[in-house]
C-alpha atoms as one frame of an Amber mdcrd trajectory, in Angstrom:
protein
 171.724-186.690  42.425 172.565-189.872  44.346 171.407-193.473  44.445 169.739
-194.875  47.580 168.533-198.307  48.587 166.990-199.874  51.726 166.225-203.546
  52.504 164.159-205.299  55.129 164.631-209.116  55.265 164.691-212.185  57.441
 168.246-212.835  56.288 171.450-210.809  56.130 171.189-207.837  53.806 174.777
-206.667  53.290 175.238-208.462  49.949 171.801-207.270  48.676 172.674-203.687
  49.497 176.121-204.011  47.801 174.607-205.527  44.647 171.888-202.849  44.414
 174.421-200.098  44.869 176.478-201.475  41.943 173.352-201.162  39.866 172.891
-197.574  40.990 176.609-196.642  40.628 175.803-194.377  37.633 173.964-192.098
  40.034 177.096-191.254  42.017 180.736-192.200  41.937 182.113-189.860  44.665
 181.422-191.941  47.733 179.504-195.008  48.948 178.177-196.179  52.305 176.191
-198.953  53.950 174.620-199.251  57.350 172.983-202.303  58.827 170.961-202.845
  61.950 171.385-205.856  64.243 169.011-205.767  67.259 169.411-202.129  68.276
 173.032-201.569  67.111 174.029-199.948  63.827 177.053-201.146  61.842 178.353
-198.695  59.251 181.063-198.375  56.699 181.461-195.479  54.240 184.251-193.853
  52.296 185.052-191.845  49.155 185.215-193.898  45.998 183.280-196.398  43.903
 181.360-199.272  45.474 183.852-201.868  44.430 186.694-199.931  45.978 184.984
-198.859  49.228 183.783-202.335  50.316 186.249-205.236  50.823 185.485-208.586
  52.318 186.490-207.468  55.766 184.049-204.475  55.476 181.169-206.704  54.377
 181.758-209.140  57.221 181.474-206.191  59.656 177.908-205.346  58.406 175.624
-207.912  60.087 171.808-207.592  60.314 168.635-208.212  58.382 167.758-204.569
  57.741 169.962-201.920  56.220 170.433-199.117  53.693 173.044-197.727  51.379
 173.930-194.752  49.174 176.156-193.900  46.232 176.931-190.194  46.450 177.145
-187.512  43.880 177.702-184.298  45.833 175.513-181.260  45.134 176.025-179.413
  48.406 178.760-179.166  50.978 182.344-180.363  50.618 182.853-182.989  47.893
 186.381-183.724  49.281 185.218-184.482  52.852 184.824-188.102  53.750 182.692
-186.974  56.689 179.948-186.006  54.251 179.632-189.425  52.750 176.306-190.991
  53.671 174.587-192.518  55.617 174.368-189.902  58.417 173.646-190.921  62.039
 172.125-189.322  65.149 171.640-191.123  68.481 168.296-189.603  69.456 165.476
-190.340  69.369 165.934-194.108  69.260 169.007-193.945  66.981 168.529-192.852
  63.410 170.434-193.239  60.147 169.465-191.682  56.837 170.360-191.595  53.181
 169.059-188.847  50.892 168.774-188.178  47.198 167.950-184.583  46.335 168.718
-181.075  47.437 167.033-178.887  50.080 166.401-175.378  48.856 165.925-173.942
  52.401 168.804-175.782  54.075 170.373-172.458  55.181 167.248-171.405  57.075
 166.650-174.869  58.493 170.231-175.014  59.866 169.653-171.769  61.767 166.303
-173.106  62.981 167.803-176.346  64.236 170.400-174.428  66.290 168.158-171.660
  67.739 164.804-173.438  68.154 165.303-177.234  68.022 168.637-177.029  69.864
 170.211-179.602  67.569 173.833-179.551  66.231 175.013-180.170  62.634 178.635
-180.801  62.084 178.912-180.669  58.224 177.743-178.439  55.345 175.612-181.308
  54.028 171.862-180.578  53.621 171.300-184.345  54.238 172.495-183.896  57.826
 170.040-181.071  58.141 167.264-183.263  56.863 168.173-186.034  59.274 168.086
-183.641  62.254 164.680-182.212  61.217 163.335-185.768  60.967 164.871-186.654
  64.381 163.282-183.541  65.990 159.855-184.288  64.520 160.024-187.917  65.587
 160.911-186.848  69.121 157.914-184.517  69.172 155.461-187.077  67.823 156.538
-189.802  70.269 156.887-187.688  73.409 155.313-189.794  76.176 154.018-192.513
  73.791 155.519-195.559  72.086 156.530-195.388  68.445 153.946-196.875  66.020
 153.346-196.129  62.306 150.929-193.276  63.174 153.615-191.459  65.105 156.122
-191.990  62.213 153.640-190.556  59.734 152.908-187.550  61.981 156.673-186.813
  62.011 156.959-187.056  58.251 153.893-184.764  57.908 155.719-182.143  59.914
 158.952-182.631  57.946 157.039-181.871  54.779 155.773-178.623  56.394 159.324
-177.524  57.210 161.449-178.746  54.370 161.567-177.350  50.819 163.288-178.693
  47.734 163.704-182.249  46.411 164.135-185.339  48.611 163.815-189.044  48.379
 164.731-190.435  51.768 165.288-193.828  53.375 165.914-193.984  57.145 166.420
-196.673  59.785 164.869-196.272  63.235 166.754-198.507  65.689 164.595-201.190
  67.133 161.576-200.311  64.972 162.105-200.493  61.201 162.705-198.741  57.937
 161.087-195.466  56.793 161.018-194.004  53.309 159.369-190.888  52.001 159.378
-188.600  48.953 158.975-184.902  48.474 155.425-183.594  47.696 156.397-182.955
  44.043 158.022-186.345  43.426 161.068-184.625  41.912 163.491-187.387  42.804
 162.531-191.043  42.215 161.872-193.827  44.667 160.251-197.274  44.134 159.315
-200.380  46.120 159.884-204.015  45.324 159.443-207.432  46.913 161.260-210.748
  46.406 159.708-214.181  46.424 160.849-214.764  50.052 159.080-211.645  51.261
 162.072-209.399  51.454 161.367-205.677  50.742 163.565-203.277  48.895 163.265
-199.535  48.222 165.553-197.985  45.634 165.997-194.939  43.451 165.462-196.926
  40.169 163.622-200.048  39.219 166.796-201.524  37.742 168.148-201.954  41.270
 165.070-204.031  42.168 164.924-206.127  39.017 168.713-206.681  38.894 168.583
-208.010  42.451 165.769-210.448  41.833 162.903-208.311  43.159 159.560-207.808
  41.555 158.575-204.159  41.095 155.588-203.390  43.352 155.013-199.652  42.851
 156.514-196.199  42.994 156.412-194.289  46.298 153.927-191.538  45.602 154.873
-187.818  46.059 154.447-186.819  49.693 153.847-190.464  50.712 155.706-192.182
  53.623 156.254-195.937  53.704 157.186-197.607  57.025 158.272-201.270  57.067
 158.475-202.701  60.556 160.963-205.340  61.756 158.369-208.068  61.051 158.199
-206.988  57.381 154.765-205.445  57.631 154.315-202.470  55.234 152.448-199.423
  56.420 151.890-196.358  54.170 150.190-192.952  54.250 150.005-189.770  52.187
 151.633-187.188  54.525 151.563-184.015  52.320 148.661-181.787  51.351 148.156
-181.093  47.640 150.927-183.500  46.457 151.495-183.570  42.687 153.741-185.782
  40.543 156.369-183.690  38.672 159.480-185.761  38.297 162.733-184.232  37.117
 162.810-184.540  33.337 166.608-184.690  33.327 166.276-188.149  34.788 164.866
-189.304  31.494 167.155-187.213  29.316 170.377-188.339  30.947 170.657-189.403
  34.588 168.774-192.681  34.798 169.742-195.995  33.339 167.904-196.756  30.109
 166.631-200.095  31.517 164.801-198.339  34.343 161.115-197.400  34.478 160.418
-194.419  36.656 156.986-193.115  37.613 155.523-195.320  34.837 157.902-193.953
  32.164 160.318-196.279  30.308 163.602-194.338  30.240 164.639-196.125  27.020
 161.374-195.371  25.318 161.551-191.705  26.416 164.960-191.416  24.775 163.716
-193.029  21.565 160.878-190.539  21.540 163.351-187.666  21.988 165.154-188.874
  18.921 161.944-188.879  17.031 161.057-185.292  17.857 164.702-184.221  17.303
 164.497-185.578  13.791 161.996-182.877  12.885 164.363-180.199  14.177 167.266
-181.644  12.249 165.403-181.735   8.942 164.509-178.064   9.317 168.163-177.157
   9.743 170.287-179.656   7.704 168.961-181.578   4.737 169.328-185.344   5.442
 171.043-185.633   2.025 173.883-183.558   3.475 174.502-185.997   6.375 176.625
-189.107   5.622 176.570-190.708   9.046 175.012-190.216  12.470 177.315-190.921
  15.487 176.245-190.831  19.205 178.450-189.327  21.857 178.479-192.241  24.401
 176.418-193.332  26.114 173.025-191.838  27.085 172.460-190.430  23.583 172.496
-193.802  21.818 168.686-194.477  21.851 167.954-190.969  20.532 170.656-191.255
  17.895 169.395-194.656  16.791 165.875-193.355  16.274 167.048-190.221  14.592
 169.154-192.273  12.107 166.212-194.598  11.375 163.756-191.734  10.701 166.223
-189.750   8.550 167.366-192.885   6.619 170.994-192.107   7.423 173.487-194.795
   8.529 174.108-195.023  12.252 177.699-195.706  13.317 179.736-195.904  16.468
 182.581-193.399  16.087 183.789-193.079  19.664 185.102-195.733  22.061 184.988
-194.971  25.744 187.803-195.865  28.093 186.082-197.040  31.268 189.280-197.469
  33.241 190.674-193.959  33.358 192.006-193.555  36.885 192.423-190.466  39.021
 195.148-187.926  38.372 197.941-188.013  40.987 199.657-184.703  41.774 203.202
-185.142  42.994 205.281-182.339  44.750 206.479-179.890  42.191 203.891-180.816
  39.564 201.201-178.543  38.354 197.534-179.411  38.400 196.718-181.506  35.333
 193.146-181.974  34.251 192.199-185.138  32.412 191.330-184.493  28.832 188.251
-185.781  27.110 190.748-187.500  24.813 191.842-189.761  27.609 188.254-190.856
  28.081 187.168-191.134  24.431 188.984-192.464  21.426 187.934-191.886  17.834
 187.404-194.521  15.177 188.916-192.420  12.395 187.434-194.425   9.489 183.911
-193.405  10.508 184.782-189.698  10.170 187.273-189.376   7.264 185.839-187.472
   4.336 182.256-187.554   5.719 179.642-185.013   6.816 178.958-186.209  10.365
 175.982-185.563  12.606 177.020-186.020  16.229 174.182-186.621  18.758 174.483
-185.775  22.466 171.835-186.117  25.120 172.439-182.539  26.356 174.991-179.755
  26.309 175.763-178.144  29.689 179.094-176.189  29.789 180.033-176.760  26.135
 183.664-177.446  26.817 183.310-181.185  26.190 181.267-180.612  23.066 183.926
-178.241  21.692 186.696-180.744  22.224 184.650-183.574  20.690 183.830-181.507
  17.606 187.560-180.830  17.246 188.310-184.490  17.638 185.931-185.290  14.789
 187.593-182.683  12.511 191.069-184.022  13.328 189.784-187.496  12.364 189.105
-186.179   8.878 185.391-185.162   8.960 184.466-182.830   6.185 181.627-181.175
   8.143 180.617-181.653  11.777 177.017-181.047  12.779 175.923-181.354  16.407
 172.418-182.215  17.669 171.229-182.196  21.296 168.353-184.450  22.320 167.570
-181.901  25.055 166.898-178.149  24.789 169.507-175.560  25.758 170.398-175.758
  29.438 169.863-172.094  30.358 169.223-172.123  34.096 170.878-173.647  37.150
 169.373-176.760  38.698 168.629-176.489  42.393 167.034-179.892  43.016 170.029
-182.239  43.208 171.958-181.987  39.952 175.243-180.187  40.152 174.558-177.929
  37.199 176.846-174.907  37.491 176.020-171.253  37.966 174.297-169.645  35.058
 177.524-167.936  33.971 179.045-171.451  33.407 176.206-172.631  31.281 177.130
-172.249  27.663 173.496-171.503  26.635 172.829-168.825  29.222 172.228-165.419
  27.482 173.484-166.824  24.194 171.696-167.474  20.933 171.999-170.869  19.243
 174.279-169.298  16.655 176.597-167.910  19.314 176.739-171.334  20.987 177.487
-172.935  17.614 180.412-170.579  17.083 181.816-171.333  20.562 181.572-175.096
  20.012 182.904-174.845  16.492 180.237-176.997  14.773 179.029-176.377  11.243
 175.432-176.524  12.496 173.888-176.867  15.956 170.426-178.307  16.467 168.623
-178.319  19.808 165.439-180.064  20.935 162.434-177.926  21.674 161.315-177.628
  25.354 157.624-178.423  24.687 158.592-181.248  22.302 160.872-182.715  24.939
 158.014-182.734  27.498 155.613-184.368  25.065 158.158-186.959  24.086 158.825
-188.044  27.668 155.119-187.914  28.607 154.349-190.114  25.557 156.526-192.817
  27.070 154.360-192.939  30.244 151.922-195.767  30.975 148.846-195.338  28.811
 146.561-195.886  31.800 147.705-194.678  35.219 147.177-197.189  38.061 148.209
-197.877  41.623 151.778-198.787  40.497 152.127-195.692  38.330 150.049-192.678
  39.432 149.018-189.915  36.981 151.742-187.507  35.963 150.945-183.885  36.522
 153.982-182.557  34.618 157.719-182.309  35.003 160.355-180.308  36.731 162.220
-178.934  33.726 163.696-175.887  35.477 167.193-176.122  33.964 165.477-175.776
  30.516 162.525-173.449  31.142 163.472-171.628  34.365 160.238-172.693  36.138
 161.031-173.953  39.649 158.246-176.205  40.720 158.596-175.638  44.438 157.829
-171.934  43.969 160.490-170.749  46.530 163.391-170.011  44.157 164.644-166.541
  43.363 168.051-165.095  42.431 169.026-164.748  46.080 168.188-168.429  46.794
 170.224-169.590  43.762 173.186-167.475  44.839 173.072-168.883  48.384 172.908
-172.460  47.102 175.806-171.829  44.708 177.881-170.712  47.700 177.232-174.228
  49.172 178.111-176.099  45.968 180.661-178.891  46.433 184.133-177.623  47.038
 186.779-179.547  45.090 190.327-179.501  46.405 192.813-177.884  44.115 194.509
-181.169  43.253 191.289-183.238  43.037 189.662-183.989  39.759 186.057-182.844
  39.471 184.166-186.127  39.567 180.645-184.848  39.088 179.005-186.507  36.107
 178.110-183.195  34.508 181.683-181.931  34.526 182.193-184.074  31.427 178.726
-185.109  30.165 178.362-188.735  29.220 181.885-189.704  30.128 181.764-190.931
  33.688
């Protein structure tokens, strides 16, 4: 999962890109990059770190041009430590191309071999985004052989990309001297939307919050399989480039990944989380009598809407019991020191008065590895809680995610091959309540626009593979999962794991 943004304007775009990336920072904190286009020359700056740390005044001054794109990276493939794998990626032919990508290709291994043996193109990193860029470059070269580049040739190239590439991908690319291209996989797994400002500037971004927070009016979502090409004059061309496209967004976006103030594919993220709290209430009542719960406390931050609704429906007081330290820095390893992992306790502090002598129901948005949950339950006990119950607004995460979320191998998932009772014992809670899979899907669907329209097409379903094991692209088996796990981000021995799901809710 990453955050991507692209802008076409009649004025410099570097500040717009920076501001939008700050609004998308929750989608990736590992690295950040911006590229701008002036005439036919690209100007790029990218590095590991947060947006505010990567870009200084001198870097921004070195990014001229009225068209550009940016990305905040959360690594799901390749080497998380390598600065070379920060995006955007660049190739010089045809025309000169740069690309940012949110998602994960499930056939990157086969494509990489194809690129070398058949397309005669070289990739220099383990990133699947570089593979995708080279496939796009090859198809653009084929579609424009002997003819000038127009929107029809661009769409023909994207049509052929869809035929070759599998997995999830929302893409924004710059074509030197021509314009900006954006497209989305035929299942719409990863999000992408389009907005326009009062002065006619266009922006494409992963979430609507990046548009609205930058002063843009939301125009519409990019449809699954659709390509949008904005030329240098600001004219927008679009075409459906995939056969049999269906809209099945990743449901984990609504459970945890997206900002609550975003609307994605016609679904209010905040309303979806309220609805999850409503359906969770029924599960809680069947497990723990509300009279046995003194207080409901969210585990910051994504779980707050669900916890609020749950408390309202159960008639139990809602309290904030944890304070998050947003300024925990990285761990520095000096010669002679051992590797020291940062504890959850450095990132969360307990308000002891909310726990002492009470039966507490903690609410989390999801439970992945279970290690964080176990430590938080222990923190509640040490603060004086009489009983500690734990409720998850999402069902058990039993299967790896292959579409751009760094969920670990099945053996690292606390819910894989374990009963709820076995998970409860491992976490150390007095009761453990999970959301139901079908109830989760109904809750999120209920938050969708009542009447689909051009801005928000009809939803066909969701990718909920980490919960139900159904992989929407139909090309995933045990061997494919094993191969992708081999290409999961490699963290250096002295580097802290910065993926958001290493410590759910705490990044």
